[in-house]
MARFINU-674125 format. One record per residue: x negated, y negated, z of N, C-alpha, C in turn; residue in three letters. Coordinates in pm, whole numbers, padded with zeros to 5 digits, always signed. Example, Ala and Ser with C-alpha at 12.3 -4.5 7.8 and 13.67 -1.06 7.14 Angstrom:
<sites>
-01319+00569+00780-01230+00450+00780-01320+00330+00780ALA-01285+00225+00708-01367+00106+00714-01290-00003+00787SER
</sites>
This chain:
<sites>
-00085+00120+00000+00000+00000+00000-00088-00124+00000MET-00054-00221-00084-00133-00343-00091-00094-00438+00020GLN-00193-00510+00070-00166-00608+00175-00110-00734+00116SER-00056-00822+00203-00002-00948+00155-00114-01037+00102GLU-00238-01017+00153-00351-01094+00100-00377-01054-00045THR-00363-00925-00076-00383-00879-00213-00271-00924-00305ASP-00152-00924-00254-00033-00958-00333+00049-01060-00258HIS+00007-01187-00250+00076-01286-00166+00218-01312-00212PRO+00310-01318-00119+00448-01352-00153+00459-01503-00156ARG+00426-01561-00269+00410-01704-00282+00537-01778-00249ILE+00653-01725-00291+00776-01804-00278+00822-01819-00134VAL+00771-01745-00041+00828-01746+00093+00795-01872+00171ARG+00699-01953+00127+00658-02069+00204+00741-02193+00174VAL+00839-02184+00085+00927-02297+00057+01035-02302+00164LEU+01024-02392+00258+01110-02393+00376+01223-02494+00363LEU+01330-02470+00436+01447-02557+00432+01409-02700+00469VAL+01338-02718+00579+01310-02851+00628+01209-02924+00541GLU+01135-02853+00458+01034-02915+00374+01085-02951+00236ASP+01198-02897+00194+01238-02916+00055+01389-02930+00038ASN+01439-03054+00041+01580-03076+00013+01608-03095-00135PRO+01503-03089-00219+01514-03133-00357+01604-03044-00441HIS+01605-02913-00418+01689-02823-00496+01836-02853-00468VAL+01871-02864-00341+02011-02889-00304+02060-03021-00361ALA+01972-03120-00372+02012-03250-00425+02054-03243-00572GLU+02011-03139-00642+02044-03124-00784+02179-03053-00804LEU+02240-03005-00697+02365-02930-00706+02480-03023-00664ILE+02574-03044-00754+02682-03138-00730+02810-03066-00688THR+02904-03141-00634+03036-03085-00606+03095-03024-00733ASP+03157-02908-00720+03220-02842-00834+03128-02757-00918GLY+03002-02750-00883+02907-02670-00961+02932-02521-00941ALA+02887-02441-01038+02889-02295-01027+02747-02250-01000THR+02728-02164-00900+02594-02129-00853+02551-01989-00891LEU+02424-01978-00926+02355-01849-00932+02229-01860-00849GLN+02222-01782-00743+02104-01777-00659+02079-01632-00621LEU+01955-01597-00606+01922-01461-00569+01903-01446-00420GLY+01806-01365-00381+01778-01338-00241+01637-01386-00209ILE+01617-01431-00086+01485-01475-00046+01486-01615+00013GLY+01367-01669+00040+01353-01797+00110+01413-01912+00032ALA+01392-01916-00100+01439-02029-00179+01592-02035-00184ILE+01661-01929-00225+01808-01936-00224+01866-01956-00085PRO+01807-01895+00018+01857-01913+00153+01845-02059+00195ASP+01730-02120+00164+01710-02261+00197+01810-02349+00124ALA+01831-02319-00003+01924-02399-00083+02067-02386-00031THR+02111-02264-00005+02248-02243+00041+02273-02308+00177LEU+02172-02304+00264+02187-02366+00396+02205-02517+00385ASP+02151-02576+00277+02157-02721+00261+02282-02767+00185ALA+02370-02674+00148+02486-02708+00065+02617-02720+00144LEU+02610-02720+00274+02733-02722+00353+02805-02856+00346HIS+02743-02956+00285+02811-03085+00266+02879-03093+00130VAL+02859-02994+00046+02922-02993-00087+03064-02939-00078ARG+03139-02958-00187+03276-02909-00191+03307-02849-00327ARG+03402-02755-00329+03455-02694-00451+03347-02623-00534GLU+03251-02562-00466+03148-02486-00537+03204-02351-00578LEU+03154-02300-00690+03191-02167-00739+03066-02081-00745ARG+03087-01950-00757+02975-01857-00760+02991-01762-00878VAL+02888-01759-00963+02875-01659-01069+02728-01618-01068TRP+02700-01505-01009+02561-01472-00980+02538-01323-00994SER+02420-01286-01038+02387-01143-01048+02397-01076-00912GLU+02358-01147-00808+02368-01092-00673+02404-01203-00575MET+02457-01163-00460+02484-01257-00353+02432-01199-00222ILE+02412-01288-00124+02369-01246+00009+02443-01326+00113SER+02392-01329+00235+02463-01389+00348+02493-01537+00327ASP+02408-01608+00252+02428-01751+00232+02561-01783+00167GLY+02608-01699+00076+02738-01721+00011+02850-01702+00112VAL+02839-01602+00195+02938-01582+00301+02946-01703+00392MET+02832-01761+00426+02830-01878+00515+02893-01999+00447LYS+02871-02014+00316+02936-02124+00243+03087-02108+00247LEU+03134-01985+00230+03278-01961+00231+03336-01996+00368ASP+03270-01955+00473+03321-01981+00607+03315-02130+00642ARG+03223-02203+00576+03212-02347+00600+03312-02428+00518ALA+03392-02360+00436+03492-02428+00355+03435-02501+00235GLY+03317-02459+00190+03247-02527+00081+03295-02476-00056VAL+03343-02353-00062+03375-02291-00191+03517-02323-00236LEU+03531-02331-00368+03663-02352-00428+03750-02228-00406ALA+03881-02246-00414+03973-02132-00402+03973-02057-00535GLU+03869-01982-00556+03847-01912-00682+03774-01783-00651ASP+03767-01693-00748+03695-01569-00726+03545-01593-00729VAL+03473-01509-00659+03327-01510-00659+03284-01388-00740LEU+03212-01409-00847+03176-01300-00937+03028-01265-00921THR+03002-01135-00903+02865-01088-00887+02858-00943-00933THR+02735-00887-00935+02723-00745-00969+02674-00662-00851SER+02609-00724-00753+02575-00651-00632+02546-00749-00519PHE+02545-00694-00396+02521-00776-00278+02422-00705-00187ALA+02340-00784-00117+02245-00728-00022+02231-00825+00094ALA+02240-00772+00215+02229-00860+00331+02255-00786+00460GLY+02314-00856+00555+02335-00802+00688+02464-00720+00694THR+02481-00651+00807+02605-00578+00832+02724-00674+00831THR+02704-00794+00882+02809-00895+00882+02854-00927+00740GLU+02759-00934+00647+02795-00959+00507+02882-00847+00454LEU+02846-00722+00479+02922-00609+00427+03062-00605+00488TYR+03073-00643+00613+03205-00647+00676+03291-00757+00612GLU+03229-00869+00577+03301-00978+00509+03345-00935+00369TRP+03264-00855+00304+03296-00809+00168+03406-00703+00167LEU+03414-00623+00272+03508-00510+00274+03652-00561+00260ALA+03716-00522+00150+03854-00561+00126+03872-00706+00087GLY+03763-00777+00062+03771-00920+00026+03803-00933-00123ASN+03928-00966-00153+03972-00969-00292+03918-01090-00370ARG+03860-01185-00299+03803-01300-00368+03671-01266-00437ARG+03605-01159-00392+03475-01121-00448+03497-01011-00551VAL+03458-01038-00675+03476-00943-00784+03339-00892-00826VAL+03321-00759-00823+03197-00698-00867+03212-00648-01010PHE+03121-00691-01097+03124-00653-01238+02992-00587-01276CYS+02992-00521-01389+02868-00469-01444+02777-00586-01482ARG+02646-00563-01476+02552-00671-01510+02565-00712-01656THR+02616-00622-01742+02637-00660-01881+02733-00779-01892GLU+02820-00795-01792+02911-00909-01792+02854-01028-01713LYS+02811-01002-01590+02761-01114-01508+02640-01181-01571THR+02557-01105-01642+02433-01158-01698+02444-01191-01847ASN+02562-01193-01901+02581-01228-02042+02568-01380-02057ASP+02464-01430-02126+02445-01575-02135+02566-01648-02193PRO+02639-01585-02284+02757-01650-02343+02866-01670-02239ALA+02885-01572-02150+02986-01585-02045+02936-01682-01937ILE+02809-01674-01903+02751-01767-01806+02771-01911-01853ILE+02753-01935-01982+02764-02070-02038+02905-02128-02025ALA+03005-02042-02008+03144-02090-01995+03174-02142-01854ARG+03088-02115-01759+03114-02155-01621+03087-02305-01605GLN+03175-02377-01536+03158-02522-01524+03034-02560-01443PRO+02955-02652-01500+02833-02702-01432+02751-02587-01375ALA+02727-02485-01457+02651-02368-01415+02510-02410-01374MET+02475-02380-01250+02345-02419-01198+02271-02295-01149THR+02167-02257-01222+02088-02141-01182+01965-02189-01107SER+01934-02121-00997+01817-02153-00916+01734-02026-00904VAL+01616-02029-00965+01530-01912-00966+01390-01948-00920ASN+01322-01850-00863+01186-01870-00814+01085-01837-00924ALA+00965-01889-00908+00854-01855-00996+00727-01848-00913ALA+00625-01787-00970+00495-01779-00905+00402-01889-00955LEU+00417-01927-01082+00339-02035-01141+00423-02104-01249GLN+00394-02231-01273+00448-02305-01386+00333-02380-01450VAL+00324-02376-01583+00214-02448-01647+00261-02581-01704ASP+00167-02657-01761+00197-02791-01809+00283-02792-01935LEU+00308-02674-01993+00405-02662-02101+00543-02625-02045PHE+00555-02626-01913+00680-02594-01841+00722-02448-01857ALA+00626-02361-01883+00653-02218-01886+00637-02160-01745GLN+00729-02074-01706+00728-02016-01571+00685-01870-01576ALA+00599-01833-01484+00561-01694-01461+00628-01649-01332ASN+00717-01553-01342+00786-01500-01224+00751-01354-01199ALA+00648-01303-01265+00625-01159-01262+00484-01115-01225SER+00384-01200-01247+00245-01154-01235+00167-01235-01131TYR+00086-01164-01053-00012-01226-00963-00147-01167-00995VAL-00242-01254-01031-00378-01209-01064-00377-01099-01169ARG-00292-01114-01267-00289-01022-01379-00216-00891-01353GLY-00160-00874-01234-00090-00750-01202+00058-00780-01178ARG+00143-00686-01216+00287-00705-01198+00319-00714-01050ILE+00385-00823-01013+00426-00846-00874+00574-00815-00855TYR+00654-00853-00954+00799-00836-00942+00863-00837-01079SER+00974-00768-01093+01056-00784-01212+01126-00919-01207GLY+01166-00972-01322+01227-01104-01324+01379-01098-01323PHE+01437-00978-01322+01582-00965-01306+01659-01043-01411GLY+01761-01115-01366+01847-01188-01458+01803-01331-01484GLY+01681-01366-01444+01637-01505-01458+01652-01558-01600GLN+01605-01483-01697+01610-01531-01835+01754-01548-01883THR+01844-01457-01843+01984-01467-01882+02049-01593-01827ASP+02022-01622-01699+02087-01735-01636+02026-01868-01677PHE+01897-01870-01707+01837-01993-01759+01903-02032-01892VAL+01917-01935-01982+01979-01963-02112+02125-02002-02094VAL+02200-01926-02012+02340-01957-01992+02362-02093-01929GLY+02283-02128-01829+02299-02257-01761+02270-02373-01854ALA+02171-02358-01941+02136-02466-02032+02245-02490-02137LEU+02330-02390-02160+02439-02405-02256+02573-02438-02189HIS+02573-02448-02057+02694-02482-01984+02713-02633-01981SER+02836-02679-01994+02865-02822-01982+02830-02870-01842ALA+02735-02961-01834+02691-03011-01704+02599-02916-01628GLY+02551-02811-01695+02470-02711-01628+02323-02748-01617GLY+02253-02680-01526+02110-02700-01507+02043-02566-01477HIS+01922-02550-01526+01839-02434-01491+01721-02486-01409ALA+01716-02446-01283+01616-02497-01189+01516-02387-01155VAL+01388-02419-01164+01282-02330-01117+01222-02392-00992ILE+01218-02316-00883+01170-02367-00755+01053-02282-00706ALA+00951-02350-00655+00833-02281-00603+00755-02377-00514LEU+00674-02327-00422+00585-02414-00347+00475-02463-00438PRO+00417-02578-00409+00315-02635-00497+00178-02571-00478SER+00160-02501-00366+00025-02452-00332+00038-02324-00254TRP-00058-02235-00275-00068-02115-00191-00214-02095-00154HIS-00237-02063-00029-00375-02054+00021-00459-01953-00055ALA-00396-01844-00099-00472-01737-00165-00502-01766-00311ALA-00419-01849-00375-00434-01868-00520-00447-02015-00562THR-00431-02108-00470-00443-02249-00504-00315-02306-00561GLY-00330-02401-00652-00215-02470-00710-00127-02373-00789SER+00003-02384-00771+00096-02304-00849+00138-02376-00977THR+00107-02505-00987+00120-02578-01113-00016-02570-01180ILE-00023-02506-01295-00150-02479-01362-00147-02537-01504VAL-00265-02550-01563-00271-02606-01698-00205-02514-01799ALA-00242-02387-01796-00183-02288-01887-00171-02156-01815ARG-00061-02086-01837-00044-01954-01778-00148-01859-01837LEU-00202-01772-01752-00289-01665-01802-00216-01531-01800ASP-00084-01538-01786+00001-01418-01787+00123-01449-01873SER+00201-01347-01911+00320-01373-01994+00418-01467-01926PRO+00481-01552-02005+00583-01643-01954+00714-01567-01936ALA+00779-01588-01823+00910-01528-01796+01021-01613-01858THR+01014-01744-01839+01117-01834-01891+01056-01970-01918SER+01129-02052-01993+01080-02185-02028+01199-02273-02061PHE+01174-02401-02091+01280-02497-02123+01380-02512-02009GLN+01330-02530-01888+01417-02549-01773+01463-02694-01764HIS+01563-02717-01681+01607-02854-01656+01512-02924-01559SER+01476-02853-01452+01389-02910-01350+01294-02803-01298TYR+01175-02848-01258+01082-02766-01179+01067-02838-01046VAL+01094-02765-00937+01102-02827-00804+01001-02763-00710VAL+00928-02849-00640+00844-02805-00528+00879-02890-00407THR+00804-02873-00299+00829-02954-00180+00799-03102-00202GLU+00729-03135-00312+00693-03275-00339+00798-03348-00421HIS+00885-03275-00491+00986-03343-00570+01039-03256-00682GLY+01120-03318-00767+01181-03249-00881+01131-03311-01011ALA+01062-03234-01091+01013-03279-01221+01119-03251-01326ALA+01164-03355-01395+01265-03339-01500+01198-03291-01628ALA+01244-03177-01679+01179-03112-01793+01261-03125-01920ILE+01392-03100-01912+01475-03090-02031+01478-03221-02109TRP+01459-03211-02242+01467-03327-02329+01340-03408-02338GLY+01235-03367-02267+01108-03440-02268+01012-03374-02367GLN+00931-03455-02433+00822-03401-02514+00718-03337-02421ALA+00637-03247-02475+00544-03173-02390+00449-03263-02309GLN+00392-03369-02367+00306-03455-02283+00382-03518-02167PRO+00508-03558-02191+00588-03617-02084+00625-03513-01978GLU+00649-03389-02022+00674-03281-01926+00553-03266-01833GLN+00434-03270-01891+00312-03254-01812+00297-03367-01710ALA+00327-03490-01753+00320-03604-01662+00415-03585-01544VAL+00539-03543-01573+00639-03519-01468+00591-03411-01370GLU+00541-03301-01425+00498-03190-01340+00383-03230-01249LEU+00289-03304-01302+00174-03344-01220+00215-03444-01114ILE+00296-03544-01152+00331-03651-01060+00432-03610-00955ALA+00525-03519-00989+00636-03492-00899+00639-03351-00840LYS+00568-03257-00902+00574-03119-00853+00441-03066-00803ALA+00330-03111-00860+00199-03057-00822+00155-03106-00685ALA+00075-03024-00618+00015-03065-00491-00081-03182-00516ALA-00085-03281-00427-00176-03394-00447-00321-03352-00470PRO-00364-03246-00403-00503-03202-00417-00534-03149-00557ALA-00430-03112-00632-00450-03054-00765-00431-03154-00878ALA-00381-03272-00847-00337-03363-00953-00451-03416-01040ARG-00561-03453-00981-00670-03509-01061-00721-03408-01164GLU-00742-03284-01120-00789-03181-01213-00684-03152-01320GLU-00556-03148-01282-00450-03124-01380-00440-03237-01482LEU-00463-03360-01437-00462-03474-01530-00573-03461-01634GLN-00691-03418-01589-00803-03398-01681-00772-03286-01780GLU-00713-03178-01730-00677-03067-01818-00567-03108-01916GLN-00474-03191-01871-00367-03238-01959-00423-03323-02072ALA-00522-03406-02044-00585-03485-02150-00646-03396-02257ARG-00702-03284-02216-00758-03189-02312-00651-03118-02394GLY-00536-03089-02330-00431-03015-02397-00350-03104-02493LEU-00330-03229-02455-00239-03314-02531-00309-03433-02594PHE
</sites>
């Protein structure tokens, strides 16, 4: 078994109190897709001031249950393909007719996702480069995780009226340095996102030319310690 030093779980350091930026991008009436882990949990915990939210997600966890109990969700069905969480979550799901479980062929169909109002997908990544390409699968050249429905929901959200595709990650990890890099050295999982978000801010990506994307990423998402080197690398790239 590999240690966490060998395979660092980069996304876990994005904490609720350090990063309100993802939640700020989610408006009243939006439809949510969030997975499991520190980033979706942090985002869901920060959404209790929103109203009339909907859920269309490959999976759900305890955070969705808490939103429902807080009166944040619209009186509508919650569509997902599977759930994972606490015993309390499973008890809430038992006999709950508001939650509809479908095959992933339906929940992850980009055409159906695009029909959801203000579809907002929030997915994690391990690295993002200055071309706004996200790596959600590889650490040091080795497979760390499958990317699940990320690509489906990014495409669907970008085609939804008022939708956004958000990639969230910490700006720095002790074992690997800056998570905003000049160019990925591994295959890209997804690209053409609406925003890339770290604890430092939200970089607006959609509709920008590549040099402007790089400026946004360096100024608003990269760790301050990495910005000077990234600026030099950007001059070489663009």
